[in-house]
C-alpha positions in Angstrom: 65.7 -41.9 -201.6 64.5 -40.2 -204.5 63.6 -43.0 -206.4 62.1 -44.6 -203.3 60.0 -41.4 -202.8 58.6 -41.3 -206.4 57.9 -45.1 -206.0 55.7 -44.8 -202.9 54.0 -41.5 -204.4 52.9 -43.3 -207.5 51.9 -46.4 -205.4 49.5 -43.9 -203.4 48.2 -42.8 -206.5 47.3 -45.9 -207.9 46.0 -47.1 -204.6 43.8 -43.7 -204.5 42.3 -44.1 -207.8 41.6 -47.5 -207.3 39.6 -46.8 -204.1 37.8 -43.9 -205.7 37.0 -46.1 -208.9 35.8 -48.8 -206.3 33.8 -46.2 -204.5 32.2 -44.6 -207.6 31.2 -48.1 -208.4 29.6 -48.6 -204.9 27.9 -45.3 -205.5 26.8 -46.1 -209.1 25.7 -49.4 -207.6 23.6 -47.8 -205.0 22.1 -45.0 -207.1 20.8 -47.7 -209.5 19.5 -49.8 -206.7 17.3 -47.0 -205.6 16.4 -45.7 -208.7 15.2 -49.0 -210.2 12.4 -50.1 -207.8 10.8 -46.8 -208.4 11.0 -47.1 -212.1 9.5 -50.6 -211.9 6.8 -50.1 -209.4 4.5 -48.9 -211.7 5.5 -49.8 -215.6 7.5 -52.9 -215.2 5.7 -54.3 -212.2 2.3 -53.8 -214.0 4.0 -55.6 -217.1 5.4 -58.7 -215.4 2.4 -58.8 -213.6 0.5 -59.4 -216.6 2.7 -61.7 -217.9 2.4 -64.0 -214.9 0.4 -66.7 -217.1 2.1 -66.8 -220.1 4.0 -64.4 -222.7 3.1 -66.8 -225.8 6.2 -67.2 -228.2 8.2 -64.2 -226.6 9.0 -66.5 -224.1 11.3 -68.4 -226.2 13.2 -65.0 -226.6 13.5 -64.1 -222.9 16.3 -65.5 -220.6 14.7 -68.3 -218.3 17.2 -66.6 -215.2 15.5 -63.2 -215.9 12.3 -63.2 -217.1 11.2 -66.4 -215.3 12.5 -65.8 -212.0 11.5 -62.3 -211.8 7.6 -63.4 -213.2 7.9 -66.2 -211.0 9.2 -64.3 -207.6 6.2 -62.1 -208.2 3.6 -64.9 -208.5 4.5 -66.6 -205.5 4.4 -63.7 -203.4 8.1 -63.6 -202.6 8.4 -60.1 -203.7 8.8 -57.3 -201.2 6.2 -54.8 -200.2 7.5 -51.8 -201.8 9.6 -53.4 -204.5 9.9 -56.1 -207.0 13.3 -55.8 -207.8 16.6 -57.0 -205.7 18.9 -54.4 -205.7 21.9 -54.8 -207.7 25.3 -56.1 -206.1 28.7 -54.5 -206.7 29.4 -58.6 -207.6 27.0 -58.3 -210.5 28.0 -54.8 -211.6 31.7 -56.4 -211.7 30.7 -59.6 -213.5 28.7 -57.5 -216.1 31.8 -55.3 -216.4 33.9 -58.3 -216.6 31.7 -60.0 -219.5 31.6 -57.0 -221.7 35.8 -56.8 -221.5 35.6 -60.1 -222.2 33.4 -59.6 -225.5 35.7 -56.7 -226.5 38.9 -58.5 -226.0 39.4 -61.7 -228.2 42.2 -62.9 -226.4 39.9 -63.0 -223.0 38.7 -66.8 -225.0 42.2 -68.4 -223.6 40.7 -68.2 -220.1 37.6 -69.9 -220.9 37.7 -74.0 -220.1 36.5 -76.4 -222.6 33.1 -77.3 -220.6 32.4 -73.7 -220.7 33.1 -73.6 -224.4 31.1 -76.5 -225.1 28.2 -75.2 -223.0 27.9 -72.0 -225.1 28.1 -74.1 -228.2 24.9 -75.8 -227.0 23.0 -73.0 -226.3 23.0 -72.1 -230.0 19.9 -73.8 -231.1 18.1 -72.5 -234.4 14.4 -70.9 -233.4 13.0 -73.1 -235.7 13.5 -76.2 -233.5 12.9 -74.2 -230.6 9.2 -73.1 -232.4 8.8 -76.8 -233.7 9.3 -78.5 -230.3 7.3 -76.1 -228.5 4.3 -76.4 -231.0 4.5 -80.0 -230.3 4.9 -79.7 -226.7 1.6 -77.7 -226.8 -0.2 -80.0 -229.3 0.5 -83.3 -227.1 0.1 -81.7 -223.9 -2.9 -79.9 -224.9 -4.8 -83.4 -225.9 -3.7 -85.2 -223.0 -5.6 -82.0 -221.1 -8.6 -82.6 -223.0 -8.9 -86.2 -222.2 -8.4 -85.4 -218.3 -11.1 -82.6 -218.7 -13.3 -85.0 -220.0 -12.3 -87.6 -217.6 -12.8 -85.6 -214.6 -16.3 -84.3 -216.3 -17.7 -88.1 -216.2 -16.2 -89.0 -212.8 -17.9 -85.7 -210.6 -20.8 -85.8 -213.2 -24.1 -87.0 -212.2 -22.8 -90.6 -213.7 -20.6 -91.8 -211.3 -19.8 -89.0 -208.0 -22.7 -86.8 -208.6 -21.2 -83.4 -207.3 -21.8 -81.5 -210.5 -24.5 -81.7 -213.1 -25.6 -79.1 -215.5 -28.4 -77.9 -213.4 -26.4 -76.4 -210.3 -23.7 -74.0 -209.6 -21.1 -76.6 -209.5 -20.9 -76.9 -212.9 -19.5 -79.6 -214.7 -15.8 -78.2 -215.3 -15.2 -76.9 -211.8 -13.5 -80.1 -210.8 -11.0 -79.8 -213.7 -10.8 -75.9 -213.5 -10.0 -76.3 -209.5 -7.3 -79.3 -210.4 -5.5 -77.4 -213.4 -5.3 -74.3 -210.9 -3.6 -76.4 -208.3 -1.4 -78.0 -210.7 -0.5 -74.3 -212.1 1.1 -73.8 -208.4 3.2 -76.4 -208.9 4.2 -76.3 -212.4 3.2 -72.9 -213.4 4.8 -71.2 -210.3 7.2 -72.8 -208.0 8.9 -75.6 -210.2 8.4 -73.7 -213.6 11.9 -72.1 -213.8 13.5 -75.9 -212.5 11.5 -77.1 -215.4 12.7 -74.4 -217.9 16.4 -75.3 -216.8 15.8 -78.6 -218.6 13.3 -77.3 -221.5 11.8 -74.2 -221.5 9.4 -75.9 -224.5 8.3 -78.1 -221.7 7.5 -75.8 -219.3 5.5 -73.7 -221.7 3.7 -76.9 -222.9 2.9 -78.0 -219.1 1.7 -74.5 -218.5 0.2 -73.4 -221.4 -0.7 -76.8 -223.1 -1.4 -79.5 -220.7 -2.8 -77.0 -217.6 -4.5 -74.3 -220.1 -6.7 -77.3 -221.9 -7.3 -79.3 -218.5 -9.1 -75.7 -217.3 -11.7 -73.8 -219.4 -13.3 -70.8 -219.1 -15.8 -70.7 -221.7 -17.4 -74.0 -220.8 -17.6 -72.3 -217.4 -19.4 -68.7 -218.9 -21.4 -71.3 -221.1 -23.1 -73.3 -218.0 -24.0 -69.9 -216.2 -25.7 -68.5 -219.5 -27.9 -71.9 -219.4 -28.8 -71.4 -215.9 -29.7 -67.9 -217.0 -31.8 -68.9 -219.4 -33.6 -71.1 -217.0 -34.4 -68.2 -214.8 -31.8 -69.6 -212.1 -30.0 -66.5 -211.3 -29.3 -67.2 -207.9 -27.0 -70.3 -208.9 -25.9 -67.7 -211.7 -24.1 -65.4 -209.2 -23.2 -68.2 -206.8 -21.4 -70.2 -209.8 -19.5 -67.5 -210.8 -18.7 -66.5 -206.9 -17.9 -69.9 -205.7 -16.2 -70.9 -208.8 -13.6 -68.1 -208.5 -13.3 -68.6 -204.9 -12.3 -72.3 -205.4 -10.1 -71.6 -208.3 -8.4 -68.8 -206.4 -7.6 -71.1 -203.3 -6.9 -74.1 -205.2 -3.8 -72.3 -206.7 -2.8 -71.0 -203.3 -2.8 -74.4 -201.8 -0.9 -75.6 -204.6 2.0 -72.8 -204.4 2.1 -74.1 -200.3 2.4 -77.5 -201.2 4.7 -77.6 -203.8 7.4 -75.0 -201.7 6.6 -77.7 -198.9 7.7 -80.4 -201.3 10.5 -78.3 -202.1 11.5 -77.6 -199.0 11.7 -81.6 -198.1 13.5 -82.4 -201.2 16.0 -80.1 -200.2 16.2 -81.1 -196.8 16.5 -84.9 -197.7 19.0 -84.0 -200.0 21.2 -82.2 -198.0 23.1 -80.4 -200.9 22.0 -77.4 -201.4 24.5 -75.5 -203.0 24.3 -77.5 -206.0 20.8 -78.0 -206.4 19.4 -77.1 -209.8 22.9 -76.5 -211.3 23.2 -80.1 -212.5 20.8 -81.0 -215.4 21.8 -84.2 -217.1 18.6 -84.0 -219.4 19.0 -80.5 -220.5 17.6 -80.1 -223.8 20.0 -77.6 -225.0 21.7 -78.6 -228.4 20.4 -79.2 -231.9 20.7 -82.9 -231.5 18.5 -83.1 -228.2 16.1 -81.0 -229.9 15.9 -83.0 -232.8 15.3 -86.3 -230.7 12.1 -84.5 -228.7 10.9 -83.3 -232.0 11.1 -86.9 -233.6 9.5 -88.4 -230.1 6.9 -85.7 -230.0 5.7 -86.2 -233.7 5.4 -89.8 -232.9 3.4 -89.4 -230.0 1.1 -86.4 -231.6 0.5 -88.6 -234.9 -0.5 -91.7 -232.5 -3.0 -89.7 -230.9 -4.5 -88.1 -233.8 -4.6 -91.4 -235.9 -6.5 -93.0 -233.0 -8.5 -90.0 -232.2 -9.7 -90.1 -236.1 -10.2 -93.8 -236.2 -12.4 -93.7 -232.8 -14.4 -90.5 -234.1 -15.0 -92.7 -237.4 -16.4 -95.4 -235.0 -18.4 -93.5 -232.9 -19.5 -90.5 -235.0 -23.1 -92.0 -236.0 -23.8 -92.9 -232.4 -23.6 -89.4 -231.6 -22.5 -90.0 -228.5 -20.2 -88.2 -225.7 -17.2 -90.3 -226.8 -17.7 -88.9 -230.5 -17.8 -85.2 -229.1 -14.3 -86.2 -227.1 -12.4 -87.7 -229.9 -13.7 -84.7 -232.4 -12.2 -82.3 -229.6 -8.9 -84.3 -229.3 -8.3 -83.8 -233.3 -8.9 -80.0 -233.0 -8.0 -79.2 -229.5 -4.5 -78.1 -230.2 -5.3 -75.5 -232.6 -7.0 -73.8 -230.0 -4.0 -74.3 -228.0 -1.7 -72.5 -230.5 -4.1 -69.6 -231.1 -4.0 -68.9 -227.4 -0.2 -69.4 -227.4 0.0 -66.9 -230.0 -2.7 -64.3 -228.2 -0.7 -64.6 -225.2 2.2 -62.1 -226.8 -0.1 -59.3 -226.2 0.3 -59.8 -222.4 2.2 -57.1 -220.7 2.1 -55.0 -223.9 -0.7 -52.4 -223.1 -2.3 -50.6 -225.9 -1.0 -48.1 -228.0 2.7 -47.0 -228.6 2.6 -45.9 -225.2 1.9 -49.4 -223.5 -1.4 -48.2 -221.8 -2.7 -50.5 -218.9 0.2 -52.9 -219.2 -1.0 -54.8 -216.1 -3.7 -56.0 -218.1 -3.0 -59.4 -219.9 -4.8 -58.4 -223.3 -3.8 -61.6 -224.8 -5.6 -64.2 -222.2 -8.6 -61.7 -222.0 -9.1 -62.1 -225.7 -8.7 -65.8 -225.5 -11.5 -66.3 -222.9 -13.9 -63.7 -224.4 -14.0 -64.6 -228.0 -14.0 -68.5 -226.5 -16.8 -67.8 -224.6 -18.7 -66.1 -227.5 -18.1 -68.5 -230.2 -19.2 -71.2 -227.4 -22.6 -69.1 -227.0 -23.1 -69.0 -230.7 -22.7 -72.9 -231.1 -25.0 -73.4 -228.3 -27.7 -71.2 -230.1 -26.7 -73.0 -233.3 -27.6 -76.6 -231.6 -30.7 -75.3 -230.3 -31.8 -74.1 -234.0 -30.8 -76.8 -236.1 -31.7 -79.5 -233.3 -30.0 -82.8 -235.2 -27.8 -84.9 -234.0 -25.2 -84.3 -236.4 -25.0 -80.7 -235.7 -24.9 -81.5 -231.6 -21.8 -83.9 -232.0 -19.8 -81.4 -234.2 -20.4 -78.4 -232.3 -20.3 -80.2 -228.8 -16.9 -81.7 -230.2 -16.0 -77.9 -231.2 -17.0 -76.8 -227.7 -14.9 -79.1 -225.8 -11.6 -79.3 -228.0 -11.3 -76.0 -229.7 -12.8 -73.8 -227.4 -12.0 -75.5 -224.3 -8.5 -75.1 -225.2 -8.8 -71.5 -226.5 -10.0 -70.4 -223.0 -8.1 -70.9 -219.6 -9.0 -70.7 -216.1 -5.4 -71.7 -214.8 -3.8 -69.1 -216.8 -6.5 -66.7 -215.6 -6.1 -67.5 -212.2 -2.3 -67.3 -212.2 -2.5 -63.8 -213.5 -5.1 -63.1 -210.7 -3.1 -64.2 -207.8 -0.3 -62.0 -209.3 -2.3 -59.2 -209.2 -3.3 -59.9 -205.6 0.2 -60.0 -204.7 1.6 -56.8 -206.1 1.1 -53.0 -205.1 -2.0 -52.6 -206.4 -4.2 -55.9 -205.3 -7.7 -54.5 -206.7 -6.7 -54.7 -209.9 -7.1 -58.6 -209.8 -10.8 -57.6 -209.0 -11.1 -55.5 -211.8 -9.5 -57.8 -214.3 -12.0 -60.5 -213.3 -14.8 -58.8 -213.0 -14.2 -57.6 -216.8 -13.4 -61.0 -217.9 -16.7 -62.3 -216.4 -18.9 -59.6 -217.1 -17.6 -59.0 -221.0 -18.2 -62.5 -221.8 -21.6 -63.0 -219.8 -23.1 -60.0 -221.4 -21.7 -60.9 -224.8 -23.1 -64.3 -224.4 -26.6 -63.3 -223.1 -27.0 -61.3 -226.6 -25.6 -64.5 -228.5 -26.9 -67.1 -226.9 -29.7 -66.0 -224.1 -31.8 -63.6 -226.0 -32.5 -65.8 -229.2 -33.3 -68.5 -226.9 -35.8 -66.7 -224.9 -37.0 -64.6 -228.5 -37.4 -68.0 -230.4 -38.4 -70.1 -227.4 -35.9 -72.8 -227.8 -36.2 -75.6 -226.1 
């Protein structure tokens, strides 16, 4: 009897300790879930909003399941009203504790299946391969963005449809900015996480490379400067207001249609539990990265060789095609510069990280491209030769058109509107437009007025 009593007492003690441990775990989970949103409402929410469009080469070091889904949830307006973080569940904490114990206990590896070991080995890819494939994706898709932007200019311009022109607030790059913003809702918001599961470099290439090059802020700003020189100030105001309104609703329309397409796809498959978990084409090994790099090198070499050959043929004619092929040659450099500048997004100013909500990388890219484009426009009027016009216009179309972006800018604008502080979106848009226009006026409009250039 004494032994039985001692055994029962020991069982009660063990049960009470287990219960107390479980309750303390619940209390810890509850306290974290209650405290985290308070911390993230200001600093971390501002950082995530600022990183809504692009975070540059830092994105290669972020986990797609955390940073990507967190930002996408915020951009897509799925975030709660008073917080942007889902409370930590007990199962998540238990899983995290199990993972930490697993890492400390070498014997725990015996419980891992061969399939899990294989998946873990595939994820260990040298950073050089990731950087190389990312740069190539940006270059190839950036050139394709330039070609599509040029095609939309010609299609909707005076020659064919006649919906846009150089002398109206319906500027030439408005269709490409609208199309790029619409596609940003698809590939930069709703489906970006799914694409990242296949290849994070492809996701970066689509959003930063293709859509960033398809849209251009510097071209938009330059057309407004030219209207101001002609004294069409009403058109300038309408050009900025209508342009911002149309691209803002283009990304909203893109997000809503992409969600609808995603819902229809899930309804059609009727296999919701396995969606997004089986990706046979995932680029997660050195071998697959090398294959992708070789394919992209071949495509990029073909595009560059074709552009150089056509540029040599068309250069003497000083036609718009000569400007296009020169733009395709130098366009990737603008994409790369913008991608590296994007690492400033969400970092803030100084060691304290002031103004984290301002995407300084995108702001610097757009303003600097607008200023250089204004300087080249002044140079064209001052020199006034066909050669100068071809070279300067090619740089404007390619390098500066790819350096500046509307799709990323409007994605950040949309994220700010859906955050706790929607007024920030209008401050950000106003600062980008005013700084670019004022500096452009000093660089372009004032010399044109003073020297009376035609």
